C-alpha positions as CSV (number, residue, x, y, z in Angstrom):
1,M,-36.7,-60.2,7.4
2,R,-40.1,-61.6,6.6
3,G,-41.7,-59.6,9.4
4,R,-40.0,-56.4,8.3
5,L,-41.1,-56.9,4.7
6,L,-44.7,-57.5,5.7
7,A,-44.6,-54.3,7.9
8,M,-43.2,-52.2,5.0
9,L,-45.8,-53.5,2.5
10,G,-48.6,-52.9,5.0
11,L,-47.5,-49.2,5.5
12,L,-47.2,-48.6,1.8
13,S,-50.6,-50.1,1.1
14,L,-52.2,-47.9,3.8
15,G,-50.5,-44.8,2.5
16,A,-51.6,-45.4,-1.1
17,L,-55.2,-46.1,0.0
18,A,-55.3,-43.0,2.1
19,Q,-54.4,-40.9,-0.9
20,A,-57.3,-42.4,-3.0
21,G,-60.6,-40.6,-3.3
22,D,-59.4,-37.3,-4.5
23,D,-62.4,-36.0,-6.4
24,A,-60.5,-33.5,-8.6
25,R,-60.7,-34.2,-12.4
26,P,-57.9,-36.8,-12.8
27,L,-55.4,-37.2,-15.5
28,H,-56.1,-41.0,-15.5
29,E,-58.2,-43.5,-13.7
30,N,-58.6,-47.3,-13.4
31,L,-55.6,-48.1,-15.6
32,P,-54.0,-51.0,-13.7
33,Q,-57.1,-53.2,-13.9
34,T,-57.7,-52.1,-17.5
35,L,-54.2,-52.7,-18.7
36,M,-53.5,-56.0,-16.8
37,P,-54.5,-58.4,-19.6
38,L,-52.4,-56.5,-22.2
39,Y,-49.3,-56.4,-20.0
40,H,-49.7,-60.1,-19.0
41,S,-49.3,-60.9,-22.6
42,L,-46.5,-58.5,-23.3
43,M,-44.5,-59.4,-20.2
44,S,-44.8,-63.1,-20.9
45,S,-43.4,-62.7,-24.4
46,G,-46.9,-63.3,-25.9
47,V,-48.7,-61.0,-28.4
48,G,-50.5,-57.9,-27.2
49,D,-53.1,-56.5,-29.5
50,V,-54.6,-53.0,-29.3
51,V,-57.3,-51.6,-31.6
52,L,-57.6,-47.8,-32.1
53,I,-61.1,-46.5,-32.8
54,G,-61.0,-42.8,-33.3
55,D,-60.8,-39.8,-35.6
56,S,-57.9,-38.4,-37.5
57,L,-56.0,-37.9,-34.2
58,T,-55.4,-41.7,-34.1
59,I,-54.3,-42.1,-37.8
60,V,-53.0,-38.9,-39.3
61,D,-49.2,-38.6,-39.9
62,H,-47.1,-37.6,-36.8
63,T,-49.9,-38.2,-34.3
64,Y,-49.2,-39.7,-30.9
65,T,-50.3,-43.3,-31.8
66,Y,-47.2,-43.8,-34.0
67,A,-44.7,-42.7,-31.4
68,F,-46.5,-44.9,-28.8
69,N,-46.4,-47.8,-31.2
70,D,-42.6,-47.4,-31.8
71,L,-41.9,-47.4,-28.1
72,M,-44.0,-50.5,-27.5
73,W,-42.2,-52.3,-30.4
74,A,-38.8,-51.2,-29.0
75,K,-39.5,-52.6,-25.5
76,Y,-41.7,-55.6,-26.2
77,G,-41.1,-56.7,-29.8
78,L,-42.6,-56.2,-33.2
79,A,-45.5,-58.7,-33.6
80,G,-46.8,-57.0,-36.7
81,D,-48.1,-53.8,-38.4
82,G,-51.7,-54.7,-37.7
83,Y,-54.9,-53.9,-39.4
84,R,-54.7,-51.2,-42.1
85,G,-57.5,-49.9,-44.3
86,V,-56.8,-49.8,-48.1
87,G,-58.8,-46.7,-48.8
88,D,-57.3,-43.3,-49.6
89,G,-56.4,-40.4,-47.3
90,F,-55.7,-40.1,-43.5
91,N,-53.9,-43.4,-43.4
92,G,-50.5,-42.2,-42.5
93,G,-47.7,-43.3,-40.2
94,M,-47.0,-46.6,-41.8
95,R,-43.6,-48.2,-41.3
96,E,-41.1,-47.4,-44.0
97,G,-41.5,-49.7,-46.9
98,I,-45.2,-50.4,-46.5
99,G,-47.5,-48.8,-49.1
100,L,-49.5,-49.0,-52.3
101,V,-47.5,-49.8,-55.4
102,A,-50.4,-49.7,-58.0
103,A,-54.2,-50.0,-58.1
104,P,-55.3,-50.5,-61.7
105,N,-59.0,-50.5,-62.5
106,S,-60.0,-49.8,-58.9
107,V,-61.5,-47.0,-56.8
108,R,-60.3,-46.2,-53.3
109,S,-62.7,-44.7,-50.8
110,S,-61.7,-41.8,-48.7
111,N,-60.8,-42.4,-45.1
112,A,-62.1,-39.0,-44.0
113,G,-65.5,-37.5,-43.6
114,A,-68.8,-39.3,-43.7
115,R,-68.4,-42.8,-45.0
116,Q,-69.7,-43.7,-48.4
117,L,-73.0,-45.6,-48.0
118,P,-74.3,-48.2,-48.5
119,M,-71.1,-50.2,-49.0
120,G,-69.1,-48.2,-46.4
121,A,-71.3,-49.7,-43.7
122,Y,-69.7,-53.1,-44.3
123,T,-66.2,-52.1,-43.0
124,I,-65.5,-51.1,-39.4
125,N,-64.3,-47.6,-40.4
126,G,-65.8,-47.1,-43.9
127,N,-62.4,-47.6,-45.5
128,F,-62.2,-49.8,-48.6
129,S,-61.1,-50.2,-52.2
130,T,-63.3,-51.6,-55.0
131,L,-61.6,-53.7,-57.8
132,Y,-63.4,-54.0,-61.2
133,P,-62.9,-56.7,-63.7
134,P,-61.1,-57.1,-65.9
135,N,-57.7,-56.7,-64.3
136,G,-58.7,-54.8,-61.2
137,A,-56.0,-55.1,-58.6
138,L,-54.2,-53.8,-55.6
139,Y,-50.4,-54.2,-55.3
140,Y,-49.0,-53.5,-51.8
141,N,-45.6,-53.7,-50.3
142,V,-46.2,-55.3,-46.8
143,Y,-44.4,-56.9,-43.9
144,G,-45.4,-60.4,-42.9
145,P,-45.0,-63.1,-43.2
146,H,-48.6,-63.7,-42.0
147,I,-51.1,-61.6,-44.0
148,R,-54.9,-61.5,-43.5
149,V,-57.0,-59.8,-46.2
150,H,-60.4,-58.6,-45.0
151,Y,-63.0,-58.3,-47.8
152,V,-66.7,-57.6,-48.2
153,T,-69.1,-60.2,-49.5
154,Q,-72.1,-59.1,-51.5
155,P,-74.6,-60.6,-53.9
156,G,-73.0,-60.7,-57.4
157,G,-69.6,-60.0,-55.9
158,G,-66.6,-61.1,-58.0
159,R,-63.7,-63.6,-57.5
160,F,-60.2,-62.5,-56.6
161,T,-56.9,-64.1,-56.0
162,V,-54.4,-63.2,-53.3
163,V,-50.8,-63.7,-54.5
164,P,-48.2,-63.4,-51.7
165,E,-44.6,-63.0,-52.9
166,G,-43.1,-66.5,-52.8
167,G,-46.1,-68.0,-51.1
168,E,-49.1,-70.0,-52.1
169,S,-52.0,-68.1,-53.9
170,V,-55.5,-68.3,-52.6
171,S,-58.7,-67.8,-54.5
172,V,-61.8,-66.2,-53.0
173,D,-65.4,-65.9,-54.2
174,T,-67.2,-62.9,-52.7
175,D,-70.7,-63.7,-54.1
176,A,-72.7,-64.1,-50.9
177,D,-75.0,-62.1,-48.6
178,L,-73.7,-58.7,-47.5
179,G,-71.1,-59.2,-44.8
180,I,-67.4,-59.4,-44.0
181,G,-64.8,-62.2,-44.5
182,H,-61.1,-62.7,-44.5
183,V,-58.5,-64.9,-46.1
184,D,-55.0,-65.8,-44.8
185,V,-51.8,-66.1,-46.8
186,T,-48.1,-66.4,-46.0
187,L,-45.2,-64.5,-47.6
188,T,-41.7,-65.9,-47.8
189,G,-39.0,-64.4,-45.7
190,V,-39.0,-62.5,-42.5
191,G,-36.8,-59.4,-42.1
192,E,-36.3,-55.8,-42.9
193,A,-37.4,-55.9,-46.5
194,P,-41.1,-55.7,-47.3
195,R,-42.7,-58.2,-49.7
196,L,-45.2,-57.7,-52.6
197,L,-48.8,-58.7,-52.0
198,R,-51.0,-58.8,-55.1
199,I,-54.8,-58.8,-54.9
200,V,-56.3,-59.3,-58.3
201,T,-59.7,-60.0,-59.8
202,E,-59.8,-63.4,-61.5
203,F,-60.1,-63.9,-65.3
204,G,-63.8,-64.3,-66.2
205,S,-65.1,-62.8,-63.0
206,V,-67.9,-60.3,-63.6
207,G,-68.8,-58.7,-60.3
208,P,-66.8,-56.1,-58.4
209,V,-64.5,-57.1,-55.5
210,M,-64.5,-54.9,-52.3
211,I,-61.3,-55.1,-50.1
212,A,-61.5,-53.5,-46.7
213,S,-58.0,-53.9,-45.2
214,I,-54.7,-55.8,-45.0
215,E,-53.6,-57.1,-41.6
216,M,-49.9,-57.8,-41.1
217,R,-48.4,-60.1,-38.4
218,S,-44.8,-61.2,-37.8
219,G,-45.6,-64.5,-36.0
220,L,-43.4,-63.3,-33.1
221,G,-44.2,-62.2,-29.7
222,G,-44.6,-58.5,-29.0
223,Y,-47.0,-55.6,-29.7
224,V,-49.5,-55.1,-32.6
225,Q,-51.5,-51.9,-33.1
226,H,-54.6,-52.0,-35.3
227,Y,-55.8,-48.8,-37.0
228,A,-59.6,-48.7,-37.2
229,G,-59.9,-44.9,-37.2
230,R,-61.6,-42.4,-39.6
231,G,-60.7,-38.8,-40.0
232,G,-63.1,-36.0,-39.3
233,V,-65.9,-38.0,-37.7
234,G,-67.3,-38.8,-34.3
235,P,-69.4,-41.7,-32.9
236,T,-72.3,-40.8,-35.3
237,D,-70.3,-42.2,-38.3
238,F,-69.1,-45.3,-36.5
239,L,-72.7,-46.2,-35.7
240,R,-73.3,-46.2,-39.5
241,A,-71.3,-49.4,-39.7
242,D,-73.3,-52.6,-39.9
243,E,-73.4,-53.8,-36.3
244,D,-72.6,-57.4,-37.1
245,V,-69.7,-56.4,-39.3
246,F,-68.3,-54.0,-36.6
247,K,-68.4,-56.8,-34.0
248,S,-67.1,-59.4,-36.4
249,V,-64.0,-57.4,-37.4
250,L,-63.2,-56.6,-33.7
251,G,-63.7,-60.2,-32.8
252,S,-61.3,-61.4,-35.5
253,L,-58.6,-59.0,-34.2
254,D,-59.1,-60.4,-30.7
255,P,-57.5,-57.4,-28.8
256,E,-56.6,-57.3,-25.2
257,L,-57.4,-53.5,-25.3
258,V,-59.5,-51.1,-27.4
259,L,-58.5,-47.5,-27.2
260,V,-61.3,-45.0,-28.0
261,M,-60.9,-41.3,-28.9
262,L,-64.0,-39.7,-30.5
263,D,-65.7,-36.4,-30.0
264,W,-68.9,-34.7,-31.3
265,V,-67.2,-31.7,-33.0
266,N,-67.4,-33.4,-36.4
267,G,-70.7,-34.8,-37.5
268,G,-72.5,-34.8,-34.1
269,Q,-73.9,-32.7,-31.3
270,P,-73.1,-32.6,-27.6
271,A,-76.7,-33.7,-26.7
272,S,-76.3,-36.9,-28.7
273,F,-72.7,-37.6,-27.8
274,L,-73.4,-39.5,-24.5
275,P,-76.1,-41.9,-25.9
276,E,-74.0,-42.5,-29.1
277,M,-70.9,-43.2,-27.0
278,N,-72.9,-45.6,-24.9
279,E,-74.0,-47.4,-28.1
280,I,-70.4,-47.6,-29.4
281,L,-69.3,-49.0,-26.1
282,D,-72.1,-51.5,-26.2
283,R,-70.9,-52.7,-29.6
284,I,-67.3,-53.0,-28.5
285,E,-68.2,-54.9,-25.4
286,A,-70.4,-57.3,-27.3
287,G,-67.8,-57.8,-30.1
288,V,-64.9,-58.5,-27.8
289,P,-66.3,-59.2,-24.3
290,D,-62.9,-60.2,-22.9
291,A,-61.2,-57.0,-24.0
292,K,-60.6,-54.0,-21.9
293,I,-61.4,-50.4,-23.0
294,V,-59.6,-47.1,-22.4
295,L,-61.3,-43.8,-23.2
296,V,-58.8,-41.1,-24.1
297,T,-59.8,-37.5,-24.4
298,H,-58.4,-35.1,-27.0
299,H,-55.8,-32.5,-26.4
300,P,-57.3,-29.0,-25.8
301,F,-57.3,-27.7,-29.4
302,R,-60.9,-26.4,-28.8
303,P,-62.1,-25.1,-25.4
304,Q,-65.5,-26.8,-25.7
305,L,-63.9,-30.2,-25.6
306,Y,-63.7,-29.9,-21.8
307,Q,-67.2,-31.4,-21.9
308,E,-65.7,-34.5,-23.4
309,V,-63.5,-34.9,-20.3
310,F,-66.6,-35.1,-18.0
311,T,-68.4,-37.4,-20.4
312,Y,-65.5,-39.8,-20.7
313,L,-64.8,-39.8,-17.0
314,D,-68.5,-40.6,-16.2
315,L,-68.6,-43.3,-18.8
316,A,-65.4,-44.9,-17.6
317,R,-66.6,-44.9,-14.0
318,E,-70.1,-46.2,-14.8
319,R,-68.9,-48.9,-17.2
320,G,-65.7,-49.9,-15.4
321,H,-63.3,-48.8,-18.2
322,G,-59.9,-47.0,-18.1
323,F,-59.7,-43.2,-18.5
324,V,-56.8,-41.0,-19.8
325,N,-57.1,-37.2,-19.8
326,F,-55.0,-35.4,-22.5
327,F,-57.1,-32.3,-22.3
328,D,-55.8,-31.1,-18.9
329,L,-52.2,-31.6,-19.7
330,F,-52.1,-28.1,-21.2
331,D,-54.1,-24.8,-20.7
332,G,-55.2,-24.7,-24.3
333,F,-54.2,-24.5,-28.0
334,E,-52.1,-21.3,-27.5
335,E,-49.8,-23.1,-25.0
336,M,-49.4,-26.1,-27.2
337,D,-48.8,-24.1,-30.3
338,A,-46.1,-22.0,-28.6
339,L,-44.3,-25.2,-27.7
340,G,-44.4,-26.3,-31.3
341,Y,-46.8,-29.2,-30.6
342,M,-49.5,-28.2,-33.2
343,A,-49.2,-28.8,-36.9
344,D,-52.5,-26.9,-37.6
345,D,-55.5,-25.9,-35.6
346,V,-56.4,-29.5,-34.8
347,H,-53.5,-32.0,-35.5
348,L,-50.3,-32.6,-33.7
349,S,-46.9,-31.7,-35.1
350,E,-44.2,-34.3,-35.1
351,E,-43.0,-32.9,-31.7
352,G,-46.5,-32.9,-30.4
353,G,-47.1,-36.5,-31.5
354,Q,-43.8,-37.5,-29.8
355,F,-44.7,-35.8,-26.6
356,F,-48.2,-37.4,-26.3
357,G,-46.9,-40.8,-27.5
358,E,-44.1,-40.8,-24.9
359,Y,-46.5,-39.6,-22.2
360,L,-49.0,-42.4,-23.0
361,F,-46.3,-45.1,-23.2
362,N,-44.8,-44.1,-19.9
363,L,-48.2,-44.0,-18.2
364,F,-49.3,-47.3,-19.6
365,D,-46.0,-49.0,-18.9
366,Q,-46.0,-47.8,-15.3
367,Q,-49.6,-48.8,-14.6
368,G,-49.7,-52.0,-16.7
369,R,-46.4,-53.4,-15.4
370,A,-47.3,-52.5,-11.8
371,A,-50.6,-54.3,-12.2
372,V,-48.9,-57.5,-13.3
373,I,-46.1,-57.4,-10.7
374,A,-48.3,-56.5,-7.8
375,D,-50.7,-59.4,-8.5
376,A,-48.4,-62.0,-7.0
377,S,-51.4,-64.2,-6.0
378,L,-52.6,-64.2,-9.7
379,D,-56.2,-63.5,-8.7
380,G,-56.6,-60.3,-10.6
381,E,-56.9,-58.2,-7.4
382,W,-54.4,-56.4,-5.2
383,D,-54.6,-57.0,-1.5
384,F,-52.7,-58.7,1.4
385,T,-52.8,-62.0,-0.3
386,D,-50.4,-60.6,-2.9
387,V,-48.1,-59.5,-0.1
388,A,-48.1,-63.0,1.4
389,A,-47.7,-64.6,-2.1
390,Y,-44.7,-62.4,-2.9
391,V,-43.0,-63.2,0.4
392,T,-43.3,-66.9,-0.3
393,L,-42.0,-66.5,-3.9
394,F,-39.1,-64.4,-2.7
395,A,-38.1,-66.9,0.0
396,A,-38.2,-69.7,-2.5
397,H,-36.0,-67.7,-5.0
398,D,-38.8,-68.1,-7.5
399,K,-38.2,-66.4,-10.9
400,D,-41.4,-64.4,-10.5
401,A,-39.9,-62.7,-7.5
402,D,-36.7,-61.7,-9.3
403,L,-38.0,-58.3,-10.4
404,A,-34.9,-56.1,-10.7
405,P,-31.3,-56.2,-11.6
406,P,-29.0,-57.9,-10.8
407,Y,-31.1,-60.8,-12.1
408,N,-30.7,-64.3,-10.6
409,V,-30.0,-62.6,-7.3
410,W,-32.9,-62.2,-4.9
411,D,-32.2,-59.1,-2.8
412,F,-33.6,-55.8,-1.6
413,N,-33.9,-54.4,-5.1
414,D,-36.5,-57.0,-5.9
415,V,-38.5,-56.1,-2.8
416,V,-38.4,-52.4,-3.7
417,E,-39.7,-53.1,-7.2
418,F,-42.6,-55.0,-5.7
419,L,-43.2,-52.2,-3.2
420,L,-43.3,-49.6,-5.9
421,A,-45.7,-51.7,-8.0
422,F,-48.0,-52.3,-5.1
423,G,-48.0,-48.6,-4.4
424,V,-49.1,-47.8,-7.9
425,V,-52.0,-50.1,-8.0
426,A,-53.1,-49.2,-4.4
427,D,-53.1,-45.5,-5.1
């Protein structure tokens, strides 16, 4: 049996490699290597974090990121609702129960269009709320129990207290050099009902308090999606963020994967798109050097976006990142609109968001799981050593070779599962 298994694996490997090298514009590229760290975490019941850096297509209601998030939660577990800006506008798709209750004596920035400078430079996506004494506050219903409040420090900044429902309050002084900080609190209770989080300026405090976001985590294994997008902008606006703040926030989120979807149509020009994207990628790579990056093109709501496909593909190949091509899934806006997938001339309808969310989930799940399963030798590569390692694991009835039902039975179903995974990564 060992000899037959080795022969079959060898034939599959050769067939997959023979099909590689097709120079047509692909629908995806380099995903197994890119997704492996995320799926190692998810498949081992750990926490898998993904940060979204994009325009309104990553944050507006009904877009694909929410359908994708729900599918990841359903399969791998809900590890939290992630990073959410506390500004106004284009901040949709939150789980039912999360939301602003009241914001007395405060001003919330818009999360669409050019960010408000100078203070908008001190959050990753220009999204913030400013609380003014006396009695400035934000009251939010949130899911926890672990909450991190990201705030901006500034000379003359005020003091605030975070009051988690049933938990211990924490006081913070924001009077410091311009920068970003965070404070952690814990709510009582874990379950379906959200809890109230109060962020209030302290009595006697004089200066304003600037809150950037609320980050929510369950403390359980599973998937967390962090929303760092901004509506109606391209890389030009993200480069207006203070570089140290940009990298610091990314570092605090510590993602396995950063998904990027930006174009030049809003606030930029095709000629500057490539250098600006390179600069954005430089910042991401410096801020989270261990994270992987996937560049995702837009759907074809405007014909000129075909240029984005070539730019993203070249960037992915040159810098070793993953690539996903939404643009070539349809012929153009008219086809998508006829299918009911467009809500307007840019954004996806609920049906469109569901289609792209399911597409991305199925693609990631196939490629990411295959990457982990096929790496039987645990060296981060796929070659004949993985074949030999799997044969050894299978012969020893090791749990890592028990890949398919019926579980606790090592049979041909497990071998087929390994063969299929090896075929995916070798293609």
